[in-house]
C-alpha positions in Angstrom: -27.1 -169.8 31.9 -30.5 -167.6 31.8 -31.5 -169.1 35.2 -27.9 -168.3 37.0 -28.0 -164.9 35.8 -31.9 -164.1 37.1 -30.5 -165.8 40.4 -27.6 -163.3 40.5 -29.7 -160.3 39.9 -32.2 -161.5 42.4 -29.6 -161.8 44.9 -28.2 -158.3 44.2 -31.6 -156.7 44.7 -31.8 -157.7 48.5 -28.2 -156.3 49.1 -28.1 -153.3 51.5 -26.1 -150.4 51.2 -22.8 -149.8 53.6 -24.8 -147.1 55.2 -28.1 -148.7 56.0 -29.2 -150.4 58.9 -29.9 -150.0 62.8 -28.0 -152.5 64.5 -28.1 -153.8 68.2 -25.1 -152.9 69.6 -24.9 -156.3 71.8 -24.1 -157.8 68.3 -21.8 -155.5 66.8 -18.9 -157.9 67.1 -20.4 -160.6 65.2 -22.2 -158.6 62.3 -20.4 -155.1 61.9 -17.5 -154.9 63.3 -15.5 -155.7 60.2 -17.4 -153.4 58.1 -17.1 -150.6 60.4 -13.4 -150.6 60.4 -13.3 -150.7 56.6 -14.9 -147.6 56.6 -12.4 -146.0 59.2 -13.7 -147.0 62.9 -10.6 -147.8 64.9 -11.9 -148.9 68.0 -13.5 -152.5 69.1 -17.0 -153.7 69.4 -16.6 -154.0 73.2 -15.9 -150.2 73.4 -19.3 -149.8 72.1 -21.2 -152.1 74.2 -20.2 -154.3 77.1 -21.8 -155.5 80.4 -18.6 -156.3 82.1 -16.8 -152.7 81.6 -17.8 -149.2 81.2 -18.5 -148.5 77.4 -20.1 -146.0 75.2 -23.8 -147.5 76.2 -23.3 -146.1 79.6 -23.3 -142.5 78.1 -26.3 -142.8 75.8 -29.7 -142.4 77.7 -33.4 -142.3 76.7 -34.0 -138.6 77.5 -37.9 -138.2 78.4 -40.4 -140.3 76.4 -38.9 -140.1 73.1 -35.6 -138.4 72.4 -31.8 -139.5 73.3 -29.5 -137.7 75.3 -25.5 -138.5 75.6 -23.2 -137.8 79.2 -20.5 -135.3 78.2 -18.8 -134.9 81.6 -18.1 -136.7 85.0 -20.6 -134.7 86.9 -24.0 -136.0 85.1 -23.8 -133.2 82.3 -25.8 -134.3 79.5 -26.6 -132.9 76.1 -29.7 -133.4 73.8 -31.6 -131.5 71.0 -33.6 -127.9 72.2 -36.6 -129.6 70.6 -36.1 -132.7 73.1 -35.8 -130.8 75.9 -38.4 -127.8 74.5 -41.6 -129.5 76.7 -39.6 -129.1 79.9 -38.3 -125.8 79.0 -41.9 -124.4 78.2 -43.1 -125.9 81.7 -40.6 -124.0 83.5 -41.0 -120.5 81.5 -44.2 -118.0 82.2 -44.4 -114.5 80.5 -42.4 -112.7 83.1 -39.5 -115.4 82.8 -39.8 -116.9 79.1 -36.9 -119.0 79.0 -38.3 -120.4 75.5 -37.6 -116.8 74.2 -34.8 -115.7 76.2 -32.8 -118.4 76.7 -31.4 -119.9 80.2 -28.0 -120.4 81.3 -27.3 -121.5 85.0 -24.0 -119.7 86.3 -23.9 -122.1 89.0 -25.0 -125.2 90.6 -27.6 -123.7 92.7 -29.2 -121.8 89.6 -30.3 -125.3 87.7 -33.8 -125.6 87.5 -35.6 -128.8 88.6 -37.8 -130.5 85.7 -40.6 -132.5 87.3 -41.7 -135.7 85.4 -38.5 -135.5 83.3 -36.4 -138.7 83.3 -33.4 -140.1 81.9 -32.7 -144.1 81.3 -29.9 -146.0 80.9 -29.3 -149.5 79.6 -27.9 -151.7 81.8 -27.7 -154.9 79.5 -29.6 -156.6 76.9 -30.1 -160.3 76.6 -31.6 -162.6 74.1 -34.7 -164.4 75.8 -36.2 -165.6 72.5 -35.7 -169.2 73.5 -37.3 -168.5 76.9 -40.5 -166.9 75.3 -40.9 -169.5 72.7 -40.9 -172.5 75.0 -44.3 -171.3 76.5 -45.8 -171.7 72.9 -47.4 -175.2 72.2 -47.8 -176.3 68.4 -51.7 -176.6 69.0 -52.3 -173.1 70.4 -54.7 -170.6 68.6 -53.2 -167.3 67.7 -55.2 -166.0 70.4 -53.7 -168.2 72.8 -49.9 -168.0 71.5 -50.5 -164.3 71.9 -51.7 -164.7 75.7 -48.9 -167.2 76.6 -46.1 -165.0 74.9 -47.6 -161.8 77.0 -47.6 -163.8 80.5 -44.0 -165.4 79.5 -42.4 -161.8 79.0 -44.4 -160.5 82.2 -42.7 -163.4 84.3 -39.4 -162.9 82.9 -39.6 -158.9 83.2 -40.3 -159.5 86.8 -37.5 -161.9 87.6 -35.1 -159.3 85.6 -35.9 -156.7 88.4 -36.6 -158.7 91.2 -34.6 -157.0 94.4 -33.3 -154.3 92.6 -34.2 -150.7 91.9 -33.9 -151.5 88.0 -36.7 -151.8 85.5 -36.9 -154.6 82.8 -38.8 -154.8 79.6 -39.0 -157.2 77.0 -39.6 -156.3 72.9 -40.3 -158.3 69.8 -37.7 -158.3 66.9 -38.1 -159.1 63.5 -42.0 -159.0 64.0 -42.1 -161.8 66.6 -39.2 -163.9 65.2 -36.7 -163.0 68.6 -37.1 -161.4 71.5 -34.6 -159.3 73.6 -34.5 -158.3 77.3 -33.6 -154.6 78.3 -32.7 -154.1 81.9 -32.8 -150.2 82.5 -32.0 -147.8 85.2 -34.2 -144.6 85.4 -33.0 -141.1 87.1 -35.7 -138.8 88.1 -33.8 -135.6 89.1 -33.1 -133.7 86.2 -32.2 -130.3 86.2 -32.1 -127.7 83.4 -28.5 -126.3 83.0 -28.7 -124.2 79.7 -30.5 -123.7 76.5 -30.2 -121.1 73.7 -32.9 -118.9 72.7 -35.8 -120.2 71.0 -34.9 -118.2 68.0 -31.4 -119.7 68.1 -32.3 -123.4 69.0 -35.2 -123.3 66.6 -33.9 -121.1 64.0 -35.6 -121.6 60.9 -38.6 -123.0 62.8 -41.4 -124.7 60.5 -39.7 -123.0 57.5 -36.3 -125.2 57.7 -37.9 -127.9 59.6 -36.9 -131.4 57.9 -35.0 -129.5 55.2 -31.4 -129.2 54.4 -29.7 -126.7 54.5 -29.9 -126.2 58.4 -28.2 -123.4 60.7 -30.1 -123.8 64.2 -28.3 -124.6 67.2 -30.7 -127.3 68.1 -29.3 -128.3 71.6 -30.1 -128.2 75.3 -28.3 -129.3 78.2 -29.3 -130.9 81.7 -28.1 -132.5 84.4 -28.9 -135.9 86.0 -28.6 -135.9 90.1 -28.6 -138.9 92.2 -28.3 -140.0 95.9 -25.1 -139.8 97.8 -25.0 -143.7 96.7 -25.0 -142.6 93.1 -28.8 -144.2 92.7 -31.8 -142.8 91.1 -33.5 -140.7 93.6 -36.6 -138.2 93.7 -36.0 -134.6 93.4 -33.9 -133.4 96.8 -31.6 -130.5 97.6 -29.4 -133.5 99.0 -28.8 -135.1 95.9 -25.5 -134.5 93.9 -24.4 -134.6 90.6 -24.4 -138.2 88.9 -21.1 -139.8 88.5 -21.6 -141.9 85.5 -19.9 -144.9 84.3 -18.8 -143.3 81.0 -18.8 -139.8 79.2 -18.0 -138.9 75.8 -14.8 -137.0 75.0 -15.1 -134.2 72.5 -13.8 -133.6 69.4 -12.4 -129.9 68.2 -10.6 -131.4 65.3 -13.9 -131.3 63.2 -15.3 -133.1 60.3 -14.6 -133.5 56.7 -16.6 -135.1 53.9 -15.8 -138.9 53.8 -15.1 -139.3 57.5 -16.6 -142.1 59.4 -19.8 -141.3 61.7 -21.6 -143.2 64.1 -24.9 -142.5 65.5 -25.8 -144.5 68.9 -29.5 -143.8 70.1 -32.8 -145.2 70.4 -34.6 -144.8 66.8 -38.4 -145.3 67.6 -40.2 -146.8 64.9 -39.1 -147.9 60.9 -40.8 -150.4 59.0 -38.3 -151.3 56.3 -39.7 -154.9 55.4 -43.1 -153.5 54.4 -44.9 -154.9 51.0 -45.9 -153.2 47.9 -49.2 -153.3 49.4 -48.5 -151.5 52.4 -46.4 -148.7 50.9 -49.2 -148.1 48.2 -51.7 -147.7 51.0 -49.0 -145.2 52.7 -48.4 -143.0 49.6 -52.1 -143.0 48.0 -54.5 -142.8 51.4 -52.5 -142.6 54.8 -50.2 -139.8 54.3 -52.4 -137.7 52.3 -55.0 -137.7 54.4 -52.8 -137.2 57.6 -51.0 -134.3 56.0 -54.0 -132.5 54.8 -55.8 -132.8 58.3 -52.7 -131.4 60.4 -52.5 -128.9 58.0 -55.8 -127.4 58.7 -54.9 -127.2 62.6 -51.9 -125.6 61.9 -53.1 -122.6 59.7 -55.6 -121.7 62.5 -53.0 -122.4 65.5 -50.4 -120.2 63.5 -53.0 -117.3 63.1 -53.9 -117.3 66.9 -50.6 -117.5 68.1 -49.3 -114.3 66.5 -52.1 -112.4 68.1 -50.2 -112.3 71.7 -47.3 -114.0 73.7 -49.8 -115.7 76.4 -51.5 -117.4 73.4 -47.8 -118.1 71.8 -46.6 -119.8 74.7 -49.9 -121.6 75.6 -49.7 -123.4 71.9 -46.0 -123.6 71.1 -45.4 -127.0 72.4 -48.8 -128.4 70.7 -47.8 -126.3 67.2 -44.0 -128.1 67.2 -45.9 -131.3 67.8 -48.6 -131.4 65.2 -46.1 -129.4 62.7 -43.4 -132.2 62.9 -45.1 -134.9 61.6 -47.2 -132.9 59.0 -43.7 -131.9 57.3 -42.2 -135.4 58.1 -45.0 -137.2 56.3 -44.9 -134.8 53.4 -41.4 -135.7 53.0 -41.7 -139.6 53.2 -44.6 -139.0 50.6 -42.4 -137.5 47.8 -39.3 -139.5 48.9 -41.1 -142.8 48.3 -42.5 -141.4 45.0 -39.2 -140.1 43.8 -37.8 -143.3 44.4 -40.6 -145.4 42.8 -40.9 -147.2 46.0 -43.9 -149.2 45.0 -42.5 -150.8 42.0 -39.2 -151.3 43.8 -41.0 -153.1 46.4 -43.0 -155.3 43.9 -39.8 -156.4 42.2 -38.0 -157.4 45.4 -41.1 -159.3 46.4 -41.1 -161.0 42.6 -37.3 -161.7 42.6 -37.8 -163.2 46.2 -40.5 -165.9 44.6 -38.1 -166.2 41.6 -35.1 -167.2 44.3 -37.1 -169.5 46.2 -38.9 -171.3 43.2 -36.9 -174.3 43.0 -38.4 -175.4 46.0 -42.1 -176.4 45.3 -43.3 -176.0 48.9 -41.7 -172.8 49.5 -42.7 -171.3 46.3 -46.7 -172.1 47.1 -46.1 -171.2 50.7 -44.9 -167.6 49.9 -47.1 -167.4 46.7 -50.1 -167.8 49.1 -48.4 -165.3 51.6 -48.6 -162.7 49.3 -51.6 -163.1 48.0 -53.0 -162.6 51.7 -50.8 -159.6 51.9 -53.1 -158.1 49.1 -56.4 -159.3 50.1 -55.6 -158.1 54.1 -54.8 -154.8 52.9 -57.7 -154.2 50.6 -59.7 -155.0 53.7 -57.6 -152.9 55.9 -57.9 -149.3 53.9 -61.1 -148.3 54.5 -60.4 -148.9 58.3 -57.4 -147.0 58.3 -59.3 -143.9 56.6 -62.1 -144.2 59.6 -59.1 -144.1 62.2 -57.2 -141.6 60.9 -60.5 -139.5 60.6 -60.9 -140.3 64.5 -57.0 -139.8 65.7 -56.1 -136.6 63.2 -59.3 -135.0 62.8 -61.9 -135.4 65.8 -59.4 -136.2 68.3 -57.2 -133.0 67.0 -59.5 -131.1 69.2 -58.6 -131.0 72.4 -62.3 -130.3 74.0 -63.0 -133.8 72.8 -59.7 -135.3 74.3 -60.3 -133.8 77.7 -63.9 -134.3 78.5 -63.5 -137.9 77.3 -61.0 -138.6 80.0 -64.3 -138.2 82.3 -65.6 -141.4 81.1 -63.5 -143.5 83.9 -64.5 -140.9 86.8 -68.2 -140.9 86.2 -67.6 -144.7 86.0 -65.8 -144.9 89.6 -68.6 -142.3 90.9 -71.5 -145.0 90.1 -69.3 -147.8 91.8 -68.7 -145.3 95.0 -72.7 -144.5 95.0 -73.4 -148.3 94.6 -71.0 -148.6 98.1 -68.5 -150.5 96.1 -64.6 -150.2 96.0 -63.8 -147.3 93.9 -61.1 -145.0 92.7 -63.3 -142.2 92.2 -61.5 -139.2 94.5 -58.1 -140.2 92.9 -59.4 -140.1 89.4 -61.0 -136.7 90.0 -58.0 -135.3 91.5 -55.8 -136.5 88.8 -58.2 -135.6 85.9 -59.3 -132.1 87.3 -56.9 -129.7 85.4 -55.6 -126.4 87.1 -57.6 -123.2 86.2 -57.2 -120.8 84.5 -56.5 -123.4 81.8 -53.0 -123.4 80.8 -52.6 -124.9 77.8 -56.0 -124.2 76.3 -57.4 -121.5 74.9 -61.6 -122.0 74.1 -61.6 -119.5 71.4 -58.7 -121.3 69.5 -60.2 -124.8 70.1 -63.4 -123.7 69.1 -62.1 -122.6 65.6 -60.1 -126.1 65.2 -63.3 -128.0 66.2 -65.4 -126.2 63.2 -62.7 -127.1 60.9 -62.5 -130.7 61.9 -66.3 -131.1 62.4 -66.8 -129.7 58.9 -64.0 -132.2 57.3 -65.1 -134.9 59.0 -69.2 -134.8 58.0 -68.0 -133.8 54.7 -65.8 -137.1 54.5 -67.8 -139.6 56.6 -71.3 -141.2 55.5 -73.4 -141.0 58.4 -73.9 -144.6 59.1 -70.2 -144.8 60.3 -70.7 -142.0 62.8 -71.0 -141.9 66.3 -74.4 -142.2 67.1 -74.8 -138.8 69.2 -72.9 -136.7 66.5 -75.7 -138.2 63.8 -78.5 -137.1 66.3 -76.8 -133.4 66.8 -76.1 -133.0 63.2 -79.8 -133.6 62.5 -80.8 -131.1 65.2 -78.5 -128.4 63.9 -79.6 -129.2 60.0 -76.2 -130.5 59.3 -74.8 -127.2 60.5 -71.5 -127.9 61.6 -70.8 -124.2 62.9 -73.8 -123.8 64.9 -73.4 -127.3 66.3 -69.8 -126.2 67.4 -71.0 -123.0 69.0 -73.9 -124.8 70.6 -71.1 -127.3 72.3 -68.8 -124.6 73.1 -71.5 -121.9 74.7 -73.1 -124.7 76.7 -70.2 -126.7 78.3 -69.0 -126.5 81.8 -65.7 -128.6 81.0 -63.8 -126.2 78.5 -65.1 -122.9 80.3 -62.7 -121.5 83.0 -65.5 -119.7 84.9 -68.3 -122.8 84.6 -65.2 -125.5 85.2 -64.6 -123.7 88.6 -68.1 -124.2 89.9 -68.8 -127.6 88.5 -65.4 -129.1 90.2 -66.6 -127.2 93.6 -69.8 -129.5 93.6 -68.6 -132.0 91.1 -69.7 -135.2 93.1 -73.2 -133.8 94.3 -74.3 -132.7 90.7 -72.4 -135.2 88.8 -75.7 -136.4 86.7 -76.2 -133.0 85.7 -72.6 -132.6 84.6 -72.8 -136.3 83.1 -75.2 -134.7 80.4 -73.0 -132.1 79.6 -73.0 -131.8 75.7 -69.4 -131.6 75.2 -69.0 -134.7 77.3 -71.7 -136.7 75.6 -70.2 -136.2 72.2 -66.7 -136.7 73.2 -67.8 -140.0 75.3 -69.8 -141.0 72.2 -66.9 -140.6 69.6 -64.7 -142.2 72.0 -66.8 -145.2 72.9 -67.8 -145.5 69.0 -64.3 -145.9 67.8 -63.3 -148.0 70.8 -66.1 -150.8 70.3 -66.2 -150.9 66.6 -63.2 -149.1 64.1 -60.1 -149.9 66.9 -61.2 -153.7 67.7 -61.1 -154.3 63.8 -57.7 -152.0 63.3 -56.4 -154.5 66.0 -57.5 -157.3 64.2 -56.1 -156.5 61.1 -52.9 -155.3 62.5 -52.4 -158.8 64.2 -53.0 -160.3 60.6 -50.4 -158.3 59.1 -47.8 -158.7 61.7 -48.1 -162.7 61.4 -47.7 -162.4 57.5 -44.9 -160.0 58.3 -43.3 -162.4 60.4 -43.6 -165.3 58.2 -42.0 -162.8 55.2 -39.3 -161.6 57.1 -38.4 -164.9 58.5 -38.4 -166.1 54.6 -35.9 -163.3 53.7 -33.3 -164.2 56.7 -33.7 -168.0 55.7 -33.2 -167.7 52.2 -31.5 -164.7 51.1 -28.0 -165.4 52.4 -26.2 -162.5 51.2 -27.6 -159.7 53.2 -27.5 -159.2 57.0 -30.9 -158.1 58.0 -31.4 -155.7 60.7 -34.5 -155.4 62.9 -37.0 -152.4 62.5 -36.7 -149.8 65.0 -38.9 -150.0 68.0 -37.6 -147.5 70.7 -34.7 -149.7 71.6 -30.9 -149.0 71.4 -29.1 -149.3 68.3 -26.2 -148.1 66.4 -25.9 -147.0 62.8 -22.9 -146.1 60.8 -21.7 -144.2 57.8 -19.9 -141.5 56.6 -20.2 -137.4 56.4 -21.6 -137.0 52.8 -23.2 -134.4 50.8 -26.2 -135.1 48.2 -28.3 -134.1 44.9 -31.6 -133.5 45.9 -32.8 -132.8 42.5 -31.0 -132.8 39.1 -28.6 -129.8 38.8 -28.6 -129.4 42.6 -25.6 -130.2 45.0 -26.3 -129.4 48.4 -22.6 -129.4 50.5 -22.3 -131.5 53.8 -22.0 -128.4 56.1 -23.4 -125.0 56.7 -21.9 -122.3 58.7 -22.7 -119.2 60.9 -22.3 -117.2 57.7 -25.7 -118.7 56.4 -27.4 -118.3 59.6 -26.8 -114.7 59.4 -27.7 -114.4 55.6 -31.3 -115.7 56.3 -31.3 -113.3 59.5 -31.1 -110.5 57.0 -34.3 -111.4 54.9 -36.1 -110.0 58.0 -38.5 -113.4 58.0 -39.9 -114.2 61.5 -38.6 -117.8 61.2 -35.0 -116.3 60.6 -34.8 -113.8 63.5 -31.7 -114.1 65.9 -30.8 -111.9 68.7 -28.4 -108.9 68.0 -25.9 -110.2 70.8 -25.3 -113.0 67.8 -25.0 -110.9 65.0 -22.5 -108.6 67.4 -20.1 -111.9 67.8 -20.4 -112.7 64.3 -19.4 -109.3 63.2 -16.0 -109.7 65.5 -15.5 -112.9 64.1 -14.5 -114.2 67.4 -14.8 -118.2 66.9 -11.5 -119.0 68.7 -10.7 -122.7 68.8 -14.3 -123.6 67.4 -13.3 -122.2 63.8 -12.5 -124.8 61.3 -9.1 -124.5 59.2 -10.3 -122.0 56.9 -11.6 -119.6 60.0 -15.5 -120.3 59.2 -17.7 -121.2 62.3 -19.6 -124.2 61.1 -23.2 -125.0 62.3 -24.4 -128.2 60.8 -23.4 -131.1 58.8 -25.0 -134.1 57.5 -23.9 -137.8 57.1 -25.4 -141.0 55.6 -26.5 -142.5 58.8 -29.5 -144.6 58.7 -31.5 -142.6 61.5 -35.6 -141.9 62.2 -37.6 -140.4 65.0 -36.2 -140.9 68.6 -32.5 -140.5 67.5 -33.1 -137.0 68.1 -30.7 -136.1 70.4 -28.2 -138.7 69.8 -24.4 -138.3 69.8 -22.9 -138.5 66.8 -19.2 -140.3 67.1 -15.9 -140.0 65.0 -13.8 -142.8 64.2 -12.0 -142.6 67.6 -15.2 -142.7 69.5 -15.0 -138.9 70.1 -18.3 -136.6 70.0 -18.5 -134.3 66.9 -22.5 -133.5 67.1 -25.8 -134.1 68.2 -28.1 -135.5 65.7 -31.3 -133.4 65.2 -33.2 -134.1 62.3 -33.3 -135.5 58.5 -33.3 -134.0 55.1 -37.1 -133.6 53.8 -36.6 -136.2 50.5 -34.8 -138.7 53.3 -37.6 -139.2 55.6 -38.8 -142.0 53.6 -35.7 -144.0 55.3 -38.6 -145.3 57.7 -39.9 -147.4 55.0 -37.4 -147.8 52.3 -33.4 -146.2 52.9 -32.1 -144.7 49.9 -28.3 -143.8 50.3 -28.2 -141.5 47.5 -30.1 -138.9 49.5 -31.4 -139.9 52.7 -29.1 -137.9 55.1 -29.1 -137.0 59.0 -28.4 -133.8 60.1 -26.1 -133.0 62.9 -25.3 -129.9 65.0 -21.5 -129.5 65.1 -20.4 -129.9 68.3 -18.0 -127.0 67.8 -20.9 -124.6 67.4 -22.7 -126.0 70.4 -19.4 -125.1 72.4 -19.2 -121.9 71.1 -22.6 -120.9 72.2 -22.1 -122.0 75.7 -18.6 -120.4 75.7 -18.7 -117.2 73.8 -22.5 -116.4 73.3 -24.0 -117.6 76.9 -20.7 -117.2 78.9 -21.0 -120.3 80.3 -17.4 -121.3 79.5 -17.2 -122.9 83.2 -19.1 -125.7 81.8 -16.1 -126.6 79.5 -14.0 -127.3 82.4 -16.3 -130.7 83.1 -15.7 -131.9 79.5 -13.0 -133.7 78.2 -12.1 -131.7 74.9 -9.8 -133.2 72.3 -7.8 -130.9 70.1 
């Protein structure tokens, strides 16, 4: 009887909550549709994903390099987050036409602004190619041979999938390489800005409220996809026409209430739900604290300089947002994992798994040895991880180092040219040479960051592990990092506008002189040191850990029969489903599931810089002219929370109700819930969503661009 009780308890510890999971859309029919319908979903799996008919997948796109967008009209109008469109909006902005600060709305097609370099990518089909990939493997292969064979097979399958078409294709591993899937894609390159609220509204609360609930920011921006006359991808041209999508989301004006079904459809970036206790221990006690402390130093310097004038603010606003985003995310992740007692819970799962397989002596020994290998590997990996973080988050947090190091291949190609060999020198120099004066770099700001980073690095790194040239410079300057930094910034041509202009006028002629530039010498020394020493070792241990994880996850799937295992997020199309939900962040505190414009105006009255809004919004609020966008109580809601499992990359994702109608745009998670990348906790992990009714109110009432609503299908 005792053994049976243990077995039942063991199975229970592996059960996933109904809200947990990032599911592959082509498998919804087999794995999830029954659970979804039990939770209120009213459509079919084929309406979510189909390769034979138009479906929701045809209105969900990869926006740029790392966000999601949704099609909301028959004329290629797409909706995403303000922070997803941020870099494109910043790129179009100048001090004279500051679209970040003032917002922008095209009142006719000719006013829509081209966004160079911005792309939107749709998934055409997904195919399981596991068998095709695995057939290339021989049991006698070493791990290196296996890796090489898999890469070669993947490359051939990708080429075959896009042959004689304008489509692209890529293959990704799932479950740590136990399965492989092919994604055939279509990428549009003519993307134009249609509208964005002012930064004070799109980023209302800024870093004060980032990763925090309650939230009151209208985190959205709107773009339009343009295509050729044949409705195919084309480079920017005045002859292009608005894209005619296969599917666009209808938009609900009915609103939401607690307990309503919600589905998030997007491209989550990366999760690690099946990490062991050893990995979580490293994360909580070394990696996250170190990364947070290093980013905090950079943020303090950037914040102080950005407040000096608008030129510096525009120059560094995108960089600041990027640094701050994961600074706060890692902070919340730490707090959530500690609060959830994650290390001990992972240990319990591992012990229960061993108990589950204990009746089979072979399995018992295999998995006992596996966990011992995990322990040994992470013990050896930890010091390398620390060195790597001091490279990426400390030294490579200095723009001058990163920029100067980009000239390593330029000098290498020049040597080939001088020897009369085939080379790409001219092409590389043109690509690497910046526009002058520097657009997103200020010498004195970067000098301050360099001083802080070098001081921290030197204080925490043994000289024997440092790049050789840095050790030599420290010796020359008697270990004084301030004097060393000033020497670099006062004597380098790479980071000074006037000197750089002269340098690029005669770069090839005097290349031997510029190759001895102190900033270049140090930057190249740092880069090559870590590329030759630490990074190969990191790669070795990453492969070792991946192989161990592959065995562990396969073991979980084969032995824990009462759970459906979803693959970790890897930037591919996924569905998560849950419900509108409130939560208790701590004892005695209940956070409601929605916020209203009342809260935005109340925060504005505090006078804090992060809570500033332009007078127009307050004027509209005073009139209470909410129109059809108000809830049943006459309130104008801004955001709501749900129990959907999301992560980075889900920014901009459509949030859909039980009828398949758009109810909001996903834009964040609560601070306590950022731990969901490692361990989902349904008690307090929440995704944060901009209510689509507030988006429409901003377009119609605030911006006066109500003409756009005529393109949309509004459901009352």
